[in-house]
GUDO-679615 format. One record per residue (C-alpha): residue in three letters; x, y, z. Coordinates in steps of 0.02 Angstrom, whole numbers, plus 50000, padded with zeros to 5 digits. Layout:
<pts>
+--------+-------+-------+-------+
| rodren |    px |    py |    pz |
+--------+-------+-------+-------+
|    ALA |     X |     Y |     Z |
...
+--------+-------+-------+-------+
</pts>
This chain:
<pts>
+--------+-------+-------+-------+
| rodren |    px |    py |    pz |
+--------+-------+-------+-------+
|    MET | 53258 | 48635 | 55698 |
|    GLU | 53286 | 48774 | 55573 |
|    ARG | 53284 | 48775 | 55382 |
|    LEU | 53391 | 48901 | 55288 |
|    ASP | 53396 | 48928 | 55099 |
|    PHE | 53537 | 49009 | 54999 |
|    GLU | 53578 | 49040 | 54816 |
|    PHE | 53748 | 49071 | 54736 |
|    GLY | 53823 | 49097 | 54564 |
|    ALA | 53906 | 48943 | 54489 |
|    GLY | 53991 | 48872 | 54337 |
|    GLN | 53935 | 48727 | 54227 |
|    PRO | 53828 | 48587 | 54304 |
|    ALA | 53908 | 48465 | 54424 |
|    GLN | 53952 | 48300 | 54339 |
|    GLY | 53862 | 48182 | 54455 |
|    ARG | 53762 | 48162 | 54614 |
|    THR | 53827 | 48106 | 54780 |
|    VAL | 53800 | 48095 | 54968 |
|    THR | 53939 | 48128 | 55093 |
|    GLY | 53943 | 48123 | 55281 |
|    VAL | 53823 | 48054 | 55409 |
|    VAL | 53692 | 48143 | 55512 |
|    ALA | 53760 | 48107 | 55686 |
|    SER | 53819 | 48202 | 55836 |
|    GLY | 53935 | 48342 | 55778 |
|    ASP | 53927 | 48295 | 55594 |
|    LEU | 53819 | 48325 | 55442 |
|    GLU | 53763 | 48251 | 55278 |
|    VAL | 53781 | 48338 | 55109 |
|    LEU | 53671 | 48282 | 54964 |
|    LEU | 53728 | 48353 | 54796 |
|    GLU | 53649 | 48340 | 54623 |
|    PRO | 53682 | 48435 | 54462 |
|    ALA | 53584 | 48594 | 54427 |
|    ALA | 53566 | 48712 | 54280 |
|    ALA | 53725 | 48807 | 54237 |
|    GLY | 53754 | 48969 | 54329 |
|    LYS | 53665 | 48936 | 54494 |
|    THR | 53690 | 48834 | 54652 |
|    THR | 53555 | 48821 | 54784 |
|    VAL | 53591 | 48764 | 54961 |
|    ALA | 53456 | 48709 | 55082 |
|    VAL | 53515 | 48685 | 55261 |
|    GLN | 53414 | 48588 | 55390 |
|    THR | 53500 | 48614 | 55556 |
|    SER | 53468 | 48557 | 55734 |
|    VAL | 53545 | 48719 | 55799 |
|    ASP | 53429 | 48871 | 55791 |
|    GLY | 53489 | 49051 | 55774 |
|    TYR | 53646 | 49025 | 55669 |
|    GLY | 53580 | 49090 | 55502 |
|    ALA | 53711 | 49229 | 55493 |
|    THR | 53850 | 49104 | 55530 |
|    TRP | 53788 | 48986 | 55394 |
|    LYS | 53775 | 49131 | 55271 |
|    ALA | 53953 | 49188 | 55306 |
|    LEU | 54023 | 49013 | 55292 |
|    LEU | 53932 | 48971 | 55130 |
|    GLU | 53980 | 49139 | 55053 |
|    ARG | 54162 | 49093 | 55084 |
|    VAL | 54138 | 48924 | 55001 |
|    PHE | 54030 | 48979 | 54853 |
|    GLY | 54067 | 49166 | 54841 |
|    GLN | 54184 | 49155 | 54694 |
|    GLY | 54054 | 49070 | 54583 |
|    SER | 54186 | 48950 | 54518 |
|    LEU | 54113 | 48787 | 54584 |
|    PRO | 53997 | 48682 | 54475 |
|    ALA | 53811 | 48717 | 54479 |
|    ALA | 53719 | 48605 | 54600 |
|    ARG | 53568 | 48581 | 54711 |
|    ILE | 53635 | 48546 | 54885 |
|    GLU | 53544 | 48488 | 55040 |
|    ILE | 53637 | 48494 | 55204 |
|    ASN | 53568 | 48400 | 55354 |
|    ASP | 53665 | 48466 | 55504 |
|    ASN | 53680 | 48400 | 55680 |
|    GLY | 53795 | 48533 | 55754 |
|    ALA | 53947 | 48517 | 55640 |
|    THR | 54087 | 48643 | 55653 |
|    PRO | 54123 | 48761 | 55506 |
|    GLY | 54278 | 48658 | 55462 |
|    VAL | 54175 | 48499 | 55447 |
|    VAL | 54044 | 48589 | 55342 |
|    ARG | 54174 | 48650 | 55218 |
|    MET | 54260 | 48480 | 55213 |
|    ARG | 54097 | 48388 | 55176 |
|    ILE | 54048 | 48510 | 55038 |
|    GLU | 54219 | 48495 | 54956 |
|    GLN | 54210 | 48306 | 54974 |
|    ALA | 54039 | 48304 | 54888 |
|    PHE | 54102 | 48404 | 54739 |
|    GLU | 54256 | 48293 | 54726 |
|    GLU | 54151 | 48134 | 54728 |
|    ALA | 54028 | 48205 | 54600 |
|    GLN | 54175 | 48248 | 54486 |
|    GLN | 54243 | 48070 | 54501 |
|    LYS | 54073 | 47995 | 54462 |
|    GLY | 54055 | 48107 | 54309 |
|    SER | 54224 | 48057 | 54240 |
|    ALA | 54209 | 47869 | 54275 |
|    PRO | 54199 | 47758 | 54121 |
+--------+-------+-------+-------+
</pts>
């Protein structure tokens, strides 16, 4: 098991909190909650050691523009592919947006 921590620029706070995915073989779970404007933190707990540079490159592609809402994100990974990682993060932001705009 390895824990990795990252920080990225961001926009205004996310509108809600959410959980997407399931920690199971080849998948991961993303927990998202709003954070102070301007900063997103990502904590990755992964079952696969030695992939810190790969995680950094992937998350820089997702968060590098600084245009996503500010959030605290926890990722619990069980060997997910980069495509699944990106999909789950995008899904989490979409669900948080929907929760924030619900009546």
